C-alpha positions in Angstrom: 106.6 122.9 127.1 106.3 125.4 124.3 107.3 129.0 124.4 107.2 131.1 121.2 108.4 134.2 123.1 109.2 136.7 120.4 112.6 138.0 119.7 114.1 139.4 123.0 116.3 137.8 125.5 115.2 139.5 128.8 114.3 137.2 131.6 111.2 139.2 132.6 108.0 137.5 131.3 106.2 140.8 131.9 108.5 142.7 129.6 108.1 140.0 126.9 104.3 140.2 127.0 103.3 143.8 126.1 99.7 142.9 125.7 97.2 140.9 127.7 96.2 139.1 124.5 99.7 138.0 124.0 99.9 136.7 127.6 96.6 134.7 127.2 97.7 133.2 123.9 101.2 132.3 125.2 99.7 130.6 128.3 97.3 128.4 126.3 100.0 127.7 123.7 102.1 126.4 126.6 99.2 124.2 127.9 98.5 122.9 124.4 102.2 121.9 124.0 102.3 120.4 127.5 99.3 118.1 126.6 100.0 117.4 122.9 103.7 117.3 122.2 104.4 113.8 123.8 101.6 112.4 121.6 102.8 114.4 118.5 106.2 112.9 119.0 104.9 109.4 119.1 102.5 110.0 116.1 105.4 111.5 114.1 107.8 108.6 114.7 105.2 105.8 114.1 103.7 107.7 111.2 107.0 108.1 109.5 107.6 104.4 109.7 104.2 103.4 108.5 104.6 105.6 105.4 106.9 102.8 104.1 104.9 99.9 105.4 105.0 97.8 102.2 108.8 98.4 101.7 109.6 97.6 105.3 107.4 94.5 105.4 108.8 93.1 102.2 112.3 93.4 103.7 111.6 92.1 107.1 109.4 89.2 105.8 111.1 88.6 102.4 111.3 84.9 103.1 107.5 84.7 103.3 106.3 87.5 101.0 108.7 87.2 98.1 109.3 84.3 95.7 111.4 83.6 92.6 109.6 84.4 89.4 109.0 81.3 87.3 107.8 80.7 83.7 105.5 77.9 84.8 101.8 78.6 85.3 100.6 79.5 88.8 98.6 77.0 90.8 94.8 77.4 91.0 93.7 79.3 94.1 92.0 76.2 95.5 95.2 74.2 95.3 97.1 76.9 97.2 94.4 76.9 99.9 94.6 73.1 100.2 98.3 73.3 100.6 97.9 76.0 103.4 95.3 73.9 105.2 97.5 70.8 105.0 100.2 72.6 106.8 98.0 74.6 109.1 94.6 72.8 109.7 91.6 75.0 110.1 89.1 77.0 108.0 90.2 79.1 105.1 88.5 82.5 105.3 90.5 84.7 102.8 92.7 84.3 99.7 94.9 87.2 98.7 96.1 87.3 95.1 99.8 87.9 94.6 100.3 91.6 93.9 103.1 91.0 91.4 104.9 88.0 89.8 107.5 88.0 92.6 105.0 88.0 95.4 103.6 85.0 97.3 99.9 84.3 97.8 98.4 84.8 101.3 95.7 82.6 102.7 94.1 83.6 106.0 93.3 80.5 108.0 91.2 80.3 111.2 92.8 77.7 113.4 91.6 76.2 116.7 94.7 77.0 118.7 96.2 80.1 117.1 93.2 82.0 115.9 93.5 83.7 112.5 96.9 83.3 110.9 98.3 84.4 107.5 99.8 81.5 105.5 102.2 82.3 102.6 102.3 80.0 99.6 104.6 80.0 96.5 102.0 80.4 93.7 104.3 78.5 91.2 105.2 75.4 93.1 102.5 75.5 95.8 105.1 75.3 98.5 104.0 76.6 101.9 106.6 79.2 103.0 105.4 79.8 106.5 102.9 81.8 108.5 102.5 84.9 110.7 99.7 85.9 113.1 96.9 87.6 111.0 97.8 91.3 111.2 100.9 90.2 113.1 103.6 91.9 111.0 105.8 94.6 112.5 104.0 97.3 110.4 100.6 96.2 111.8 102.0 96.7 115.3 103.3 100.2 114.2 99.9 101.0 112.9 98.2 100.0 116.1 100.7 102.1 118.1 100.1 105.0 115.8 96.3 104.9 116.2 96.7 104.0 119.9 94.4 101.0 119.1 97.2 98.9 120.7 96.1 100.3 124.1 92.4 99.9 123.8 89.4 102.1 122.9 89.9 104.5 125.9 93.4 105.4 124.7 92.1 105.9 121.2 90.1 108.9 122.5 93.4 110.7 122.8 93.6 110.8 119.0 90.6 113.2 118.9 92.0 115.2 121.9 95.5 115.4 120.4 94.2 116.5 117.0 92.0 119.2 118.5 94.8 120.6 120.7 97.3 120.3 117.9 95.2 122.7 115.8 95.0 125.0 118.8 98.8 124.7 119.1 99.3 125.8 115.5 96.9 128.7 115.7 98.4 130.2 118.9 101.9 129.5 117.6 101.3 131.5 114.4 100.0 134.4 116.5 103.1 134.3 118.8 105.4 133.9 115.7 103.9 137.0 114.0 106.7 139.5 113.4 106.8 142.4 115.9 109.7 144.5 114.5 112.3 141.9 115.4 115.1 141.3 112.8 115.6 137.6 113.4 113.7 134.5 114.4 111.0 135.0 111.7 112.6 133.1 108.8 116.1 132.7 110.2 117.7 131.2 113.3 120.0 133.3 115.5 122.6 132.3 118.0 124.1 128.9 118.8 122.7 125.7 120.4 124.0 127.0 123.8 121.7 130.0 123.6 117.9 129.9 124.3 117.3 132.2 121.4 118.6 129.5 119.0 116.0 127.0 120.2 113.3 129.7 120.3 114.1 130.6 116.6 114.4 127.0 115.6 111.0 126.2 117.2 109.3 129.3 115.6 110.7 128.8 112.1 110.0 125.1 112.1 106.5 125.7 113.4 105.8 128.2 110.6 106.8 125.7 107.9 105.3 122.5 109.4 102.2 124.1 110.9 100.1 123.5 107.8 101.1 119.8 107.8 100.2 119.5 111.5 96.7 120.9 110.8 96.2 118.7 107.8 97.3 115.5 109.6 95.2 116.4 112.6 92.1 117.0 110.6 92.6 113.9 108.3 93.4 111.8 111.4 90.1 112.7 113.0 88.1 110.0 111.1 89.9 107.4 113.2 88.9 109.0 116.5 86.6 107.2 118.8 83.8 109.8 119.2 83.9 112.4 116.5 85.2 110.0 113.8 82.5 107.4 114.6 79.7 110.0 114.5 80.9 111.4 111.2 81.1 107.9 109.7 77.6 107.2 110.9 76.4 110.5 109.5 78.1 110.1 106.2 77.3 106.4 105.6 74.7 105.4 108.1 71.5 105.8 106.0 72.5 103.5 103.2 73.4 100.2 104.9 76.7 101.9 105.8 77.7 102.6 102.2 78.7 106.1 101.0 76.1 108.2 99.3 76.1 107.4 95.6 76.4 103.6 95.9 73.1 101.9 94.9 71.9 99.0 97.2 69.1 96.8 96.0 69.9 93.3 97.4 69.3 91.5 100.6 71.7 92.4 103.3 73.2 90.5 106.2 73.8 91.9 109.7 77.6 91.6 109.2 79.8 94.7 108.7 82.8 95.0 106.4 85.2 96.0 109.2 84.6 92.5 110.7 85.0 90.7 107.4 87.8 92.3 105.4 90.5 95.0 105.5 88.6 98.0 104.2 88.6 101.7 103.9 87.3 104.1 106.5 84.1 104.8 104.5 83.2 101.1 104.3 83.9 100.1 107.9 80.1 100.1 108.7 79.0 98.9 105.3 76.8 95.7 105.6 77.7 92.6 103.6 75.0 91.3 101.2 73.6 87.8 101.3 73.6 85.1 98.6 70.4 84.2 96.8 67.7 82.7 99.0 66.8 80.0 96.4 70.2 78.3 96.9 68.6 75.0 97.8 70.0 72.2 95.6 72.4 74.6 93.9 76.2 74.0 94.0 78.5 76.8 95.1 80.7 78.2 92.3 83.9 77.6 94.3 87.0 79.8 94.9 88.6 79.2 91.5 85.5 80.4 89.6 85.1 83.3 92.0 88.7 84.4 91.3 88.2 84.0 87.6 85.1 86.2 87.8 87.0 88.9 89.7 89.8 88.7 87.1 87.2 89.2 84.3 85.7 92.2 86.2 89.1 93.8 86.2 90.1 94.0 89.8 93.7 95.1 90.2 96.3 92.5 91.1 96.7 92.0 94.9 93.0 91.9 95.6 91.7 89.9 98.6 88.9 87.3 98.3 86.9 86.6 101.5 85.5 83.1 101.3 81.9 82.5 102.5 81.7 80.3 105.6 77.9 79.7 105.5 75.1 79.1 103.0 74.1 82.8 102.9 77.6 84.2 102.6 79.2 85.9 99.6 82.6 86.0 97.9 83.9 89.5 98.6 86.7 90.7 96.3 88.3 93.9 97.5 91.4 95.9 96.6 92.6 99.2 98.0 95.7 100.3 96.0 97.5 103.5 96.5 95.6 105.0 93.5 92.1 105.8 94.8 90.6 105.5 91.3 91.5 101.8 91.3 89.8 101.0 94.6 87.1 98.3 94.1 84.8 96.1 96.2 82.7 93.4 94.6 80.3 91.0 96.4 79.5 87.8 94.4 76.6 85.5 95.1 78.3 82.2 96.0 75.8 80.1 94.0 75.2 82.1 90.8 78.5 84.0 90.6 76.4 87.2 89.9 77.9 90.5 91.3 75.5 91.7 94.0 77.3 95.0 94.7 80.2 96.3 92.5 81.5 99.7 93.5 84.6 101.8 93.1 85.8 105.2 94.3 84.0 106.8 91.3 80.7 105.6 92.8 81.1 107.6 96.1 79.3 110.8 96.7 81.3 114.1 97.1 81.7 113.7 100.9 82.9 110.1 100.6 85.4 111.0 97.9 86.7 113.9 99.9 87.1 111.8 103.1 88.8 108.9 101.3 91.2 111.3 99.4 92.2 112.9 102.7 92.8 109.6 104.4 94.8 108.3 101.4 97.1 111.3 101.4 97.4 111.1 105.2 98.7 107.6 104.8 101.2 108.6 102.1 99.6 106.6 99.4 97.8 108.8 96.9 100.8 110.4 95.1 103.4 107.6 95.4 106.9 108.3 96.5 106.5 112.1 96.5 103.6 111.7 99.0 105.8 109.5 101.2 108.9 111.8 101.1 106.9 115.0 101.8 105.2 113.5 104.8 108.4 112.0 106.0 110.0 115.4 106.0 107.0 116.7 107.9 107.3 114.0 110.5 111.0 114.7 111.0 110.2 118.4 111.4 107.5 117.6 114.0 110.0 115.6 116.0 112.5 118.5 115.9 109.7 120.9 116.8 108.9 118.9 119.9 112.6 118.6 120.9 113.2 122.3 120.4 110.1 123.1 122.6 111.4 120.9 125.4 114.9 122.3 125.3 113.6 125.9 125.1 111.2 125.3 128.0 114.0 123.8 130.1 116.3 126.7 129.5 113.5 129.3 130.2 111.8 127.9 133.3 112.7 129.3 136.7 114.4 126.8 139.0 111.8 124.7 140.9 108.9 126.0 138.8 106.9 124.6 136.0 107.4 127.9 134.1 103.8 128.5 133.2 103.5 131.8 131.3 101.9 134.7 133.3 98.2 135.3 133.5 96.9 138.4 131.6 96.2 141.3 133.9 92.9 142.0 132.1 90.8 138.8 132.7 88.3 139.8 130.0 90.9 139.1 127.4 91.5 135.6 128.9 87.7 135.0 129.0 87.4 136.0 125.3 90.1 133.5 124.4 88.3 130.8 126.4 85.1 131.5 124.5 86.8 130.8 121.2 88.3 127.6 122.6 84.8 126.5 123.8 83.5 126.7 120.3 86.1 124.2 119.2 85.2 122.1 122.1 81.6 121.9 121.0 82.7 120.8 117.5 85.0 118.2 119.0 83.4 116.9 122.3 86.5 115.2 123.7 88.5 118.3 123.1 85.9 120.3 125.0 86.0 117.9 127.9 89.8 118.1 128.0 89.5 121.9 127.9 87.3 121.9 131.0 89.9 119.7 132.8 92.7 122.0 131.8 90.7 125.1 133.1 90.2 123.4 136.4 93.9 122.4 136.7 94.9 126.0 135.7 92.6 127.4 138.4 94.1 125.0 141.0 97.6 126.0 139.9 96.9 129.7 140.2 95.3 129.3 143.7 98.2 127.2 144.9 100.7 129.7 143.7 98.8 132.5 145.5 98.7 130.6 148.8 102.4 129.9 148.6 103.1 133.6 148.0 100.9 134.6 151.0 102.5 132.0 153.2 
């Protein structure tokens, strides 16, 4: 679907492609676009929406998430949990502290008929405001659509494939954009929307300016991929009970992982949760109110979540992941002694963990506040325009009744050299390599079919 043909308006593809290398690059740029652009379009739209997740959620669910600020003292956490359970019977598994004076408290309740639900309580009067399915807001749906998690683990493999081919798309696009004595279409757009050259120039100029963002988003999106991301997570955090290098672990650990217990960062998904003291016989648990008071004394930023232990060996886990990485914190408390078993922040991570978390935070538009959101929003809009211009340009260029695949290079050695480079990328990213093999087979079938038709 993509065509970076440089700066001439002749209809002859052979004239446009003075070198075999140009033909080979153009052909694989076309294939990369054909495979990736529909996914890039979806990722750009859902990503642009998710950049403003908090703002959108607070508007869509203002009746549940926002309350009138009062001068009276807030209710104890245990009282808010009791109110939530009275309205929605079940087992309380998490208490989320109001992020600001105008926010409600959120209690996650495991119910017999609805599963986990998020119950919202006014922290001043203790009134239950209502409930939503846990992770059931509009923005959680957008997030699952963006990561393709909504469609299952098999579909999530497309994240890795899309990211790898997107990098190929940018690399080949820059080669095709490179000035070759033309006077326009490098930094300026010629013609009108009725002319193909207008869409070609729009595509080329947009591609130049947004290419770096595409590569950055592709690379930083890789940690969520099903194969490559899981292996990198295991490699980076797998030898230390799943914790990033730099975090000291010297307490008994359970077999439970953080990703099944609490909303957490990418680096902590495989981290194991510690156990409370084994000499708990005859001891009384400290209770939620004391656990929250301890987290307050330890200085966790407002809006932290407290996972409530549901068995005798469980712990109170306080976690907060604000936009500012330096304020991230995870603390596990022994439910009987109240002693912190593990207390870690972003500063405790090793260099690899810090680099990965920083890249993920920037990818999500969080690290640098509104500026981060607006820059990535502009990039997402540009990606949508890039995809649209590619589609229009291809439609205007393609011969009637044909897919419009760019011509094969006459010297096959050039083509093989390009494939060798692509194979190296396929080794680094296995699913990309597998998709490359599929594309090579399809290309071979396409060429053979065309030859047979010409002979016939």
